[in-house]
Backbone and ligand atoms as CSV (ligand in chain L), in Angstrom:
chain,resi,resn,atom,element,x,y,z
A,1,MET,N,N,0.491,-34.932,12.728
A,1,MET,CA,C,-0.564,-33.991,12.907
A,1,MET,C,C,-1.803,-34.788,13.541
A,2,ASN,N,N,-2.296,-34.244,14.686
A,2,ASN,CA,C,-3.389,-35.016,15.272
A,2,ASN,C,C,-4.694,-34.836,14.514
A,3,LYS,N,N,-5.757,-35.663,14.878
A,3,LYS,CA,C,-7.020,-35.664,14.298
A,3,LYS,C,C,-7.627,-34.166,14.162
A,4,PHE,N,N,-7.591,-33.648,15.427
A,4,PHE,CA,C,-8.224,-32.303,15.575
A,4,PHE,C,C,-7.651,-31.320,14.566
A,5,ALA,N,N,-6.302,-31.420,14.609
A,5,ALA,CA,C,-5.633,-30.298,13.687
A,5,ALA,C,C,-6.047,-30.555,12.252
A,6,THR,N,N,-6.111,-31.921,11.938
A,6,THR,CA,C,-6.547,-32.227,10.555
A,6,THR,C,C,-7.945,-31.718,10.187
A,7,TYR,N,N,-8.803,-31.905,11.141
A,7,TYR,CA,C,-10.162,-31.407,10.900
A,7,TYR,C,C,-10.228,-29.812,10.702
A,8,VAL,N,N,-9.428,-29.254,11.492
A,8,VAL,CA,C,-9.436,-27.685,11.578
A,8,VAL,C,C,-8.804,-27.281,10.222
A,9,LEU,N,N,-7.834,-27.997,9.774
A,9,LEU,CA,C,-7.196,-27.661,8.457
A,9,LEU,C,C,-8.187,-27.813,7.331
A,10,LEU,N,N,-8.881,-28.934,7.425
A,10,LEU,CA,C,-9.914,-29.236,6.362
A,10,LEU,C,C,-10.982,-28.227,6.356
A,11,PHE,N,N,-11.361,-27.906,7.472
A,11,PHE,CA,C,-12.460,-26.989,7.657
A,11,PHE,C,C,-12.025,-25.560,7.120
A,12,ALA,N,N,-10.863,-25.266,7.455
A,12,ALA,CA,C,-10.353,-23.899,6.889
A,12,ALA,C,C,-10.232,-24.021,5.323
A,13,LEU,N,N,-9.868,-25.093,4.865
A,13,LEU,CA,C,-9.557,-25.275,3.345
A,13,LEU,C,C,-10.930,-25.207,2.572
A,14,ILE,N,N,-11.904,-25.898,3.176
A,14,ILE,CA,C,-13.186,-26.187,2.474
A,14,ILE,C,C,-14.169,-25.038,2.755
A,15,VAL,N,N,-14.410,-24.775,4.029
A,15,VAL,CA,C,-15.427,-23.876,4.459
A,15,VAL,C,C,-15.118,-22.423,4.289
A,16,SER,N,N,-13.986,-22.068,4.794
A,16,SER,CA,C,-13.648,-20.602,4.762
A,16,SER,C,C,-12.266,-20.328,4.118
A,17,PRO,N,N,-12.195,-20.402,2.830
A,17,PRO,CA,C,-10.983,-20.261,2.202
A,17,PRO,C,C,-10.350,-18.867,2.245
A,18,VAL,N,N,-11.150,-17.979,2.686
A,18,VAL,CA,C,-10.620,-16.536,2.583
A,18,VAL,C,C,-10.652,-15.846,3.898
A,19,ALA,N,N,-11.060,-16.656,5.035
A,19,ALA,CA,C,-11.350,-15.936,6.382
A,19,ALA,C,C,-10.116,-14.970,6.716
A,20,VAL,N,N,-8.973,-15.630,6.809
A,20,VAL,CA,C,-7.732,-14.911,7.115
A,20,VAL,C,C,-6.689,-15.364,6.112
A,21,GLN,N,N,-6.593,-14.880,5.005
A,21,GLN,CA,C,-5.844,-15.439,3.989
A,21,GLN,C,C,-4.602,-14.596,3.690
A,22,ALA,N,N,-3.621,-15.302,3.087
A,22,ALA,CA,C,-2.479,-14.458,2.565
A,22,ALA,C,C,-2.721,-14.417,0.994
A,23,TYR,N,N,-2.363,-13.344,0.514
A,23,TYR,CA,C,-2.642,-13.089,-0.868
A,23,TYR,C,C,-1.516,-12.528,-1.611
A,24,GLU,N,N,-1.121,-13.060,-2.612
A,24,GLU,CA,C,0.130,-12.645,-3.296
A,24,GLU,C,C,0.084,-12.656,-4.784
A,25,LYS,N,N,0.700,-11.764,-5.410
A,25,LYS,CA,C,0.930,-11.869,-6.744
A,25,LYS,C,C,2.361,-11.777,-7.214
A,26,GLU,N,N,2.543,-11.866,-8.374
A,26,GLU,CA,C,4.065,-11.940,-8.880
A,26,GLU,C,C,4.749,-10.554,-8.494
A,27,ASN,N,N,3.877,-9.586,-8.282
A,27,ASN,CA,C,4.529,-8.314,-7.960
A,27,ASN,C,C,5.190,-8.335,-6.526
A,28,GLY,N,N,4.837,-9.314,-5.707
A,28,GLY,CA,C,5.629,-9.514,-4.485
A,28,GLY,C,C,5.003,-8.842,-3.243
A,29,LEU,N,N,3.753,-8.207,-3.427
A,29,LEU,CA,C,3.135,-7.579,-2.269
A,29,LEU,C,C,2.220,-8.624,-1.622
A,30,VAL,N,N,2.494,-9.021,-0.426
A,30,VAL,CA,C,1.501,-9.935,0.311
A,30,VAL,C,C,0.589,-9.150,1.180
A,31,ILE,N,N,-0.688,-9.403,0.958
A,31,ILE,CA,C,-1.698,-8.828,1.823
A,31,ILE,C,C,-2.393,-9.744,2.581
A,32,LYS,N,N,-2.262,-9.851,3.944
A,32,LYS,CA,C,-2.843,-10.849,4.790
A,32,LYS,C,C,-3.446,-10.383,5.935
A,33,ASP,N,N,-4.196,-11.366,6.596
A,33,ASP,CA,C,-5.011,-11.098,7.875
A,33,ASP,C,C,-5.901,-9.900,7.724
A,34,GLY,N,N,-6.612,-9.765,6.534
A,34,GLY,CA,C,-7.453,-8.659,6.261
A,34,GLY,C,C,-8.799,-8.844,6.953
A,35,TRP,N,N,-9.298,-7.938,7.577
A,35,TRP,CA,C,-10.713,-8.071,8.269
A,35,TRP,C,C,-11.299,-6.721,8.452
A,36,ILE,N,N,-12.633,-6.671,8.520
A,36,ILE,CA,C,-13.379,-5.459,8.672
A,36,ILE,C,C,-14.139,-5.541,10.066
A,37,ARG,N,N,-14.241,-4.391,10.719
A,37,ARG,CA,C,-14.988,-4.350,12.031
A,37,ARG,C,C,-16.474,-4.456,11.660
A,38,LEU,N,N,-17.093,-5.512,12.277
A,38,LEU,CA,C,-18.478,-5.480,12.137
A,38,LEU,C,C,-19.156,-4.547,13.043
A,39,MET,N,N,-20.189,-3.712,12.390
A,39,MET,CA,C,-20.785,-2.649,13.081
A,39,MET,C,C,-22.242,-2.855,13.253
A,40,PRO,N,N,-22.826,-2.189,14.257
A,40,PRO,CA,C,-24.268,-2.158,14.402
A,40,PRO,C,C,-24.902,-1.659,13.049
A,41,ALA,N,N,-26.065,-2.053,12.739
A,41,ALA,CA,C,-26.762,-1.642,11.520
A,41,ALA,C,C,-26.915,-0.156,11.223
A,42,VAL,N,N,-26.937,0.578,12.327
A,42,VAL,CA,C,-27.132,1.984,12.166
A,42,VAL,C,C,-25.830,2.758,11.843
A,43,ALA,N,N,-24.694,2.084,11.984
A,43,ALA,CA,C,-23.420,2.699,11.605
A,43,ALA,C,C,-23.252,3.086,10.187
A,44,THR,N,N,-22.556,4.152,10.042
A,44,THR,CA,C,-22.357,4.655,8.695
A,44,THR,C,C,-20.850,4.433,8.318
A,45,ALA,N,N,-20.053,4.114,9.280
A,45,ALA,CA,C,-18.609,4.003,9.029
A,45,ALA,C,C,-18.083,2.729,9.828
A,46,SER,N,N,-16.982,2.201,9.256
A,46,SER,CA,C,-16.271,1.096,9.949
A,46,SER,C,C,-14.797,1.178,9.503
A,47,ALA,N,N,-14.057,0.191,10.051
A,47,ALA,CA,C,-12.580,0.305,9.742
A,47,ALA,C,C,-12.138,-1.149,9.354
A,48,ALA,N,N,-11.166,-1.099,8.516
A,48,ALA,CA,C,-10.525,-2.439,8.130
A,48,ALA,C,C,-8.958,-2.495,8.537
A,49,TYR,N,N,-8.563,-3.709,8.762
A,49,TYR,CA,C,-7.226,-3.930,9.137
A,49,TYR,C,C,-6.492,-5.026,8.438
A,50,PHE,N,N,-5.232,-5.001,8.214
A,50,PHE,CA,C,-4.502,-5.980,7.442
A,50,PHE,C,C,-3.040,-5.822,7.557
A,51,THR,N,N,-2.288,-6.714,7.037
A,51,THR,CA,C,-0.881,-6.600,7.047
A,51,THR,C,C,-0.320,-6.742,5.673
A,52,LEU,N,N,0.647,-5.793,5.410
A,52,LEU,CA,C,1.131,-5.766,4.064
A,52,LEU,C,C,2.653,-6.067,4.157
A,53,HIS,N,N,3.008,-7.034,3.307
A,53,HIS,CA,C,4.498,-7.360,3.268
A,53,HIS,C,C,5.104,-7.231,1.964
A,54,ASN,N,N,6.127,-6.460,1.829
A,54,ASN,CA,C,6.715,-6.288,0.571
A,54,ASN,C,C,7.884,-7.221,0.431
A,55,LYS,N,N,7.708,-8.240,-0.501
A,55,LYS,CA,C,8.747,-9.286,-0.658
A,55,LYS,C,C,9.840,-8.921,-1.597
A,56,THR,N,N,9.721,-7.777,-2.250
A,56,THR,CA,C,10.626,-7.459,-3.246
A,56,THR,C,C,11.859,-6.693,-2.670
A,57,ASP,N,N,12.878,-6.262,-3.488
A,57,ASP,CA,C,13.982,-5.371,-3.016
A,57,ASP,C,C,13.669,-4.021,-3.350
A,58,LYS,N,N,12.523,-3.621,-3.791
A,58,LYS,CA,C,12.151,-2.204,-4.111
A,58,LYS,C,C,11.007,-1.819,-3.272
A,59,GLU,N,N,11.057,-0.449,-2.972
A,59,GLU,CA,C,9.926,0.056,-2.259
A,59,GLU,C,C,8.622,-0.057,-3.012
A,60,MET,N,N,7.487,-0.228,-2.321
A,60,MET,CA,C,6.250,-0.298,-3.052
A,60,MET,C,C,5.200,0.769,-2.361
A,61,LYS,N,N,4.382,1.176,-3.275
A,61,LYS,CA,C,3.487,2.202,-2.851
A,61,LYS,C,C,1.997,1.771,-3.201
A,62,VAL,N,N,1.149,1.975,-2.158
A,62,VAL,CA,C,-0.286,1.703,-2.451
A,62,VAL,C,C,-0.860,3.146,-2.642
A,63,VAL,N,N,-1.473,3.396,-3.725
A,63,VAL,CA,C,-1.929,4.806,-3.996
A,63,VAL,C,C,-3.366,4.944,-3.724
A,64,LYS,N,N,-4.243,3.799,-3.731
A,64,LYS,CA,C,-5.650,3.984,-3.537
A,64,LYS,C,C,-6.034,2.753,-3.102
A,65,ILE,N,N,-7.145,2.697,-2.284
A,65,ILE,CA,C,-7.838,1.508,-1.851
A,65,ILE,C,C,-9.366,1.785,-2.007
A,66,THR,N,N,-10.055,0.725,-2.703
A,66,THR,CA,C,-11.559,0.866,-2.727
A,66,THR,C,C,-12.181,-0.430,-2.182
A,67,THR,N,N,-13.381,-0.384,-1.819
A,67,THR,CA,C,-14.229,-1.563,-1.406
A,67,THR,C,C,-15.531,-1.493,-2.004
A,68,ASP,N,N,-16.142,-2.649,-1.984
A,68,ASP,CA,C,-17.613,-2.661,-2.533
A,68,ASP,C,C,-18.669,-2.385,-1.560
A,69,ILE,N,N,-18.295,-1.913,-0.343
A,69,ILE,CA,C,-19.328,-1.551,0.606
A,69,ILE,C,C,-19.255,-0.143,1.187
A,70,ALA,N,N,-18.361,0.687,0.758
A,70,ALA,CA,C,-18.347,2.003,1.320
A,70,ALA,C,C,-17.906,2.978,0.074
A,71,LYS,N,N,-18.501,4.182,0.257
A,71,LYS,CA,C,-18.306,5.288,-0.719
A,71,LYS,C,C,-16.818,5.605,-0.818
A,72,LYS,N,N,-16.335,5.720,0.525
A,72,LYS,CA,C,-14.903,6.202,0.640
A,72,LYS,C,C,-14.119,5.381,1.582
A,73,ALA,N,N,-12.900,5.088,1.033
A,73,ALA,CA,C,-11.864,4.411,2.005
A,73,ALA,C,C,-10.666,5.242,2.144
A,74,SER,N,N,-10.311,5.665,3.367
A,74,SER,CA,C,-9.209,6.496,3.582
A,74,SER,C,C,-8.335,5.745,4.642
A,75,LEU,N,N,-6.910,6.068,4.383
A,75,LEU,CA,C,-5.936,5.434,5.346
A,75,LEU,C,C,-5.723,6.476,6.440
A,76,HIS,N,N,-5.844,5.946,7.650
A,76,HIS,CA,C,-5.634,6.809,8.878
A,76,HIS,C,C,-4.620,6.151,9.738
A,77,ASP,N,N,-4.100,7.013,10.547
A,77,ASP,CA,C,-3.121,6.524,11.747
A,77,ASP,C,C,-3.728,7.192,12.977
A,78,MET,N,N,-3.259,6.647,14.097
A,78,MET,CA,C,-3.571,7.317,15.419
A,78,MET,C,C,-2.380,7.937,15.994
A,79,VAL,N,N,-2.537,9.129,16.370
A,79,VAL,CA,C,-1.406,9.803,17.085
A,79,VAL,C,C,-1.869,10.369,18.401
A,80,MET,N,N,-0.817,10.563,19.182
A,80,MET,CA,C,-1.216,11.135,20.559
A,80,MET,C,C,-0.928,12.658,20.352
A,81,GLU,N,N,-1.997,13.355,20.734
A,81,GLU,CA,C,-1.828,14.872,20.676
A,81,GLU,C,C,-2.405,15.519,21.924
A,82,GLN,N,N,-1.500,16.096,22.715
A,82,GLN,CA,C,-2.000,16.624,24.033
A,82,GLN,C,C,-2.797,15.583,24.755
A,83,ASP,N,N,-2.197,14.460,25.058
A,83,ASP,CA,C,-2.755,13.435,25.831
A,83,ASP,C,C,-4.130,12.823,25.261
A,84,MET,N,N,-4.354,13.135,23.988
A,84,MET,CA,C,-5.538,12.593,23.389
A,84,MET,C,C,-5.192,11.845,22.102
A,85,MET,N,N,-5.800,10.720,21.896
A,85,MET,CA,C,-5.489,9.930,20.649
A,85,MET,C,C,-6.281,10.599,19.577
A,86,SER,N,N,-5.738,10.914,18.433
A,86,SER,CA,C,-6.506,11.411,17.344
A,86,SER,C,C,-6.114,10.805,16.014
A,87,MET,N,N,-7.026,10.869,15.042
A,87,MET,CA,C,-6.808,10.245,13.767
A,87,MET,C,C,-6.248,11.293,12.785
A,88,VAL,N,N,-5.187,10.810,12.032
A,88,VAL,CA,C,-4.638,11.564,11.148
A,88,VAL,C,C,-4.548,10.863,9.754
A,89,ALA,N,N,-4.664,11.488,8.626
A,89,ALA,CA,C,-4.616,10.840,7.241
A,89,ALA,C,C,-3.238,10.417,7.092
A,90,ILE,N,N,-3.074,9.300,6.430
A,90,ILE,CA,C,-1.843,8.767,5.929
A,90,ILE,C,C,-1.675,9.224,4.543
A,91,LYS,N,N,-0.794,10.134,4.302
A,91,LYS,CA,C,-0.555,10.753,2.978
A,91,LYS,C,C,-0.185,9.859,1.871
A,92,GLU,N,N,0.863,8.979,2.296
A,92,GLU,CA,C,1.385,8.007,1.402
A,92,GLU,C,C,1.609,6.760,2.076
A,93,LEU,N,N,1.090,5.590,1.423
A,93,LEU,CA,C,1.330,4.331,1.970
A,93,LEU,C,C,2.516,3.651,1.386
A,94,VAL,N,N,3.692,3.724,1.833
A,94,VAL,CA,C,4.893,3.190,1.328
A,94,VAL,C,C,5.232,1.944,2.138
A,95,ILE,N,N,5.604,0.896,1.430
A,95,ILE,CA,C,6.065,-0.348,2.081
A,95,ILE,C,C,7.530,-0.532,1.712
A,96,PRO,N,N,8.501,-0.211,2.534
A,96,PRO,CA,C,9.857,-0.360,2.159
A,96,PRO,C,C,10.190,-1.793,1.767
A,97,ALA,N,N,11.264,-1.907,0.992
A,97,ALA,CA,C,11.714,-3.192,0.508
A,97,ALA,C,C,11.924,-4.153,1.670
A,98,GLY,N,N,11.224,-5.310,1.626
A,98,GLY,CA,C,11.434,-6.359,2.599
A,98,GLY,C,C,10.751,-6.199,3.869
A,99,GLU,N,N,9.962,-4.981,3.923
A,99,GLU,CA,C,9.404,-4.667,5.199
A,99,GLU,C,C,7.905,-5.062,5.317
A,100,THR,N,N,7.406,-5.022,6.494
A,100,THR,CA,C,5.980,-5.284,6.844
A,100,THR,C,C,5.351,-4.035,7.475
A,101,VAL,N,N,4.180,-3.654,7.033
A,101,VAL,CA,C,3.361,-2.688,7.535
A,101,VAL,C,C,2.103,-3.158,8.062
A,102,VAL,N,N,1.770,-2.948,9.378
A,102,VAL,CA,C,0.601,-3.524,9.996
A,102,VAL,C,C,-0.327,-2.469,10.267
A,103,PHE,N,N,-1.655,-2.776,9.817
A,103,PHE,CA,C,-2.886,-2.001,10.161
A,103,PHE,C,C,-3.601,-2.736,11.238
A,104,SER,N,N,-3.686,-2.239,12.407
A,104,SER,CA,C,-4.396,-2.967,13.485
A,104,SER,C,C,-5.199,-2.034,14.245
A,105,PRO,N,N,-6.162,-2.583,15.167
A,105,PRO,CA,C,-6.897,-1.668,16.093
A,105,PRO,C,C,-5.971,-0.871,16.921
A,106,GLY,N,N,-6.325,0.396,17.037
A,106,GLY,CA,C,-5.614,1.376,17.987
A,106,GLY,C,C,-4.422,2.042,17.143
A,107,GLY,N,N,-4.260,1.539,15.940
A,107,GLY,CA,C,-3.243,2.151,15.177
A,107,GLY,C,C,-3.628,2.499,13.732
A,108,LYS,N,N,-2.764,2.102,12.838
A,108,LYS,CA,C,-3.148,2.317,11.364
A,108,LYS,C,C,-4.414,1.611,11.054
A,109,HIS,N,N,-5.243,2.266,10.266
A,109,HIS,CA,C,-6.607,1.587,9.892
A,109,HIS,C,C,-6.924,2.047,8.555
A,110,LEU,N,N,-7.775,1.305,7.828
A,110,LEU,CA,C,-8.455,1.778,6.715
A,110,LEU,C,C,-9.829,2.188,7.004
A,111,MET,N,N,-10.138,3.505,6.969
A,111,MET,CA,C,-11.440,4.015,7.500
A,111,MET,C,C,-12.434,3.949,6.339
A,112,LEU,N,N,-13.516,3.188,6.535
A,112,LEU,CA,C,-14.603,3.111,5.433
A,112,LEU,C,C,-15.770,4.025,5.820
A,113,MET,N,N,-15.895,5.018,4.974
A,113,MET,CA,C,-17.017,5.983,5.293
A,113,MET,C,C,-18.055,5.919,4.246
A,114,GLY,N,N,-19.303,6.044,4.660
A,114,GLY,CA,C,-20.534,6.043,3.806
A,114,GLY,C,C,-20.737,4.585,3.495
A,115,LEU,N,N,-21.062,3.839,4.411
A,115,LEU,CA,C,-21.321,2.269,4.061
A,115,LEU,C,C,-22.510,2.223,3.186
A,116,THR,N,N,-22.325,1.533,2.089
A,116,THR,CA,C,-23.448,1.431,1.150
A,116,THR,C,C,-24.138,-0.002,1.304
A,117,LYS,N,N,-23.478,-0.873,2.027
A,117,LYS,CA,C,-24.052,-2.128,2.283
A,117,LYS,C,C,-23.988,-2.444,3.671
A,118,LYS,N,N,-24.847,-3.225,4.343
A,118,LYS,CA,C,-24.822,-3.630,5.745
A,118,LYS,C,C,-23.710,-4.779,5.770
A,119,LEU,N,N,-22.796,-4.513,6.834
A,119,LEU,CA,C,-21.726,-5.579,6.968
A,119,LEU,C,C,-22.289,-6.735,7.650
A,120,GLU,N,N,-21.998,-7.919,7.026
A,120,GLU,CA,C,-22.614,-9.116,7.554
A,120,GLU,C,C,-21.614,-10.133,8.017
A,121,LYS,N,N,-21.906,-10.862,9.031
A,121,LYS,CA,C,-20.954,-11.821,9.593
A,121,LYS,C,C,-20.824,-12.888,8.495
A,122,ASP,N,N,-19.640,-13.432,8.323
A,122,ASP,CA,C,-19.306,-14.505,7.384
A,122,ASP,C,C,-19.550,-14.108,5.869
A,123,LYS,N,N,-19.616,-12.759,5.614
A,123,LYS,CA,C,-19.734,-12.449,4.202
A,123,LYS,C,C,-18.500,-11.676,3.930
A,124,ASP,N,N,-18.024,-11.929,2.695
A,124,ASP,CA,C,-16.764,-11.290,2.358
A,124,ASP,C,C,-17.049,-9.913,1.706
A,125,VAL,N,N,-15.902,-9.079,1.908
A,125,VAL,CA,C,-16.052,-7.714,1.314
A,125,VAL,C,C,-14.730,-7.645,0.338
A,126,LEU,N,N,-14.991,-7.177,-0.825
A,126,LEU,CA,C,-13.927,-7.096,-1.814
A,126,LEU,C,C,-13.165,-5.764,-1.479
A,127,VAL,N,N,-11.899,-5.996,-1.451
A,127,VAL,CA,C,-11.006,-4.720,-1.185
A,127,VAL,C,C,-9.952,-4.781,-2.330
A,128,LYS,N,N,-9.935,-3.512,-2.925
A,128,LYS,CA,C,-8.952,-3.521,-4.001
A,128,LYS,C,C,-7.817,-2.428,-3.726
A,129,PHE,N,N,-6.643,-3.074,-3.772
A,129,PHE,CA,C,-5.423,-2.148,-3.511
A,129,PHE,C,C,-4.817,-1.777,-4.851
A,130,TYR,N,N,-4.771,-0.538,-5.046
A,130,TYR,CA,C,-4.239,-0.014,-6.331
A,130,TYR,C,C,-2.702,0.414,-5.989
A,131,LEU,N,N,-1.781,-0.247,-6.869
A,131,LEU,CA,C,-0.455,-0.007,-6.679
A,131,LEU,C,C,0.101,1.128,-7.619
A,132,GLU,N,N,1.266,1.760,-7.247
A,132,GLU,CA,C,1.633,2.846,-7.937
A,132,GLU,C,C,1.828,2.581,-9.442
A,133,LYS,N,N,2.291,1.365,-9.802
A,133,LYS,CA,C,2.590,1.123,-11.193
A,133,LYS,C,C,1.352,0.598,-11.913
A,134,GLY,N,N,0.174,0.810,-11.401
A,134,GLY,CA,C,-1.077,0.357,-12.079
A,134,GLY,C,C,-1.624,-0.870,-11.723
A,135,GLU,N,N,-0.937,-1.721,-11.012
A,135,GLU,CA,C,-1.428,-2.983,-10.717
A,135,GLU,C,C,-2.560,-2.872,-9.586
A,136,VAL,N,N,-3.470,-3.846,-9.743
A,136,VAL,CA,C,-4.558,-3.810,-8.730
A,136,VAL,C,C,-4.488,-5.227,-8.044
A,137,ILE,N,N,-4.522,-5.317,-6.797
A,137,ILE,CA,C,-4.575,-6.549,-6.015
A,137,ILE,C,C,-6.003,-6.580,-5.323
A,138,GLU,N,N,-6.731,-7.609,-5.514
A,138,GLU,CA,C,-8.061,-7.788,-4.950
A,138,GLU,C,C,-7.986,-8.770,-3.932
A,139,VAL,N,N,-8.470,-8.323,-2.784
A,139,VAL,CA,C,-8.427,-9.272,-1.497
A,139,VAL,C,C,-9.823,-9.396,-0.938
A,140,LYS,N,N,-10.184,-10.488,-0.495
A,140,LYS,CA,C,-11.395,-10.559,0.216
A,140,LYS,C,C,-11.182,-10.481,1.739
A,141,PHE,N,N,-11.973,-9.536,2.335
A,141,PHE,CA,C,-11.909,-9.338,3.751
A,141,PHE,C,C,-13.196,-9.791,4.455
A,142,ARG,N,N,-13.101,-10.340,5.567
A,142,ARG,CA,C,-14.225,-10.931,6.335
A,142,ARG,C,C,-14.591,-9.947,7.502
A,143,SER,N,N,-15.764,-9.859,7.871
A,143,SER,CA,C,-16.227,-9.028,8.994
A,143,SER,C,C,-16.189,-9.756,10.328
A,144,TYR,N,N,-15.666,-9.152,11.312
A,144,TYR,CA,C,-15.558,-9.667,12.586
A,144,TYR,C,C,-15.871,-8.528,13.663
A,145,LYS,N,N,-16.345,-9.012,14.810
A,145,LYS,CA,C,-16.587,-8.014,15.899
A,145,LYS,C,C,-15.332,-7.555,16.579
A,146,ILE,N,N,-14.484,-8.563,16.730
A,146,ILE,CA,C,-13.174,-8.254,17.342
A,146,ILE,C,C,-12.079,-8.910,16.425
A,147,ALA,N,N,-10.899,-8.532,16.608
A,147,ALA,CA,C,-9.772,-9.015,15.774
A,147,ALA,C,C,-9.653,-10.545,15.790
A,148,PRO,N,N,-9.698,-11.176,14.554
A,148,PRO,CA,C,-9.378,-12.703,14.573
A,148,PRO,C,C,-7.900,-12.865,14.836
A,149,PRO,N,N,-7.672,-14.134,15.211
A,149,PRO,CA,C,-6.228,-14.376,15.478
A,149,PRO,C,C,-5.437,-14.335,14.130
A,150,ALA,N,N,-4.320,-13.778,14.266
A,150,ALA,CA,C,-3.420,-13.681,13.010
A,150,ALA,C,C,-3.025,-14.998,12.518
A,151,SER,N,N,-2.892,-15.090,11.225
A,151,SER,CA,C,-2.512,-16.425,10.658
A,151,SER,C,C,-1.035,-16.680,10.785
L,1,CU,CU,CU,-10.026,6.720,11.020
């Protein structure tokens, strides 16, 4: 490993342990690359993106997501309807066994409505994923204007 890479790694470990992190619990659901779109102060809504990976051999379901910065968090997808992209609600977030589900700009997203706090650069937002069997996974998301590089 060269010197620069070492510095980058150290920086990542010490200064920003959660910028783009993988998170995992014994339940086998990995939530990574989570981030929130930094919006102008006047905005009342934003969107969050992340990747879910189910490491188990059983299907997993996320039944609810909450954050500490918005009154409401809803899962949306983008679909083409009569040559127009529009948002539709994702009724059920299922991650099949061994599969990965990606939420990214232009596609699936977590819509955050009724922002209760101003989004700030370099500040973490706590996002809670509620699983079907009652487990809750807490992940810290960071705010960015544009998508950060995936880990
Ligand atoms: Cu939306």
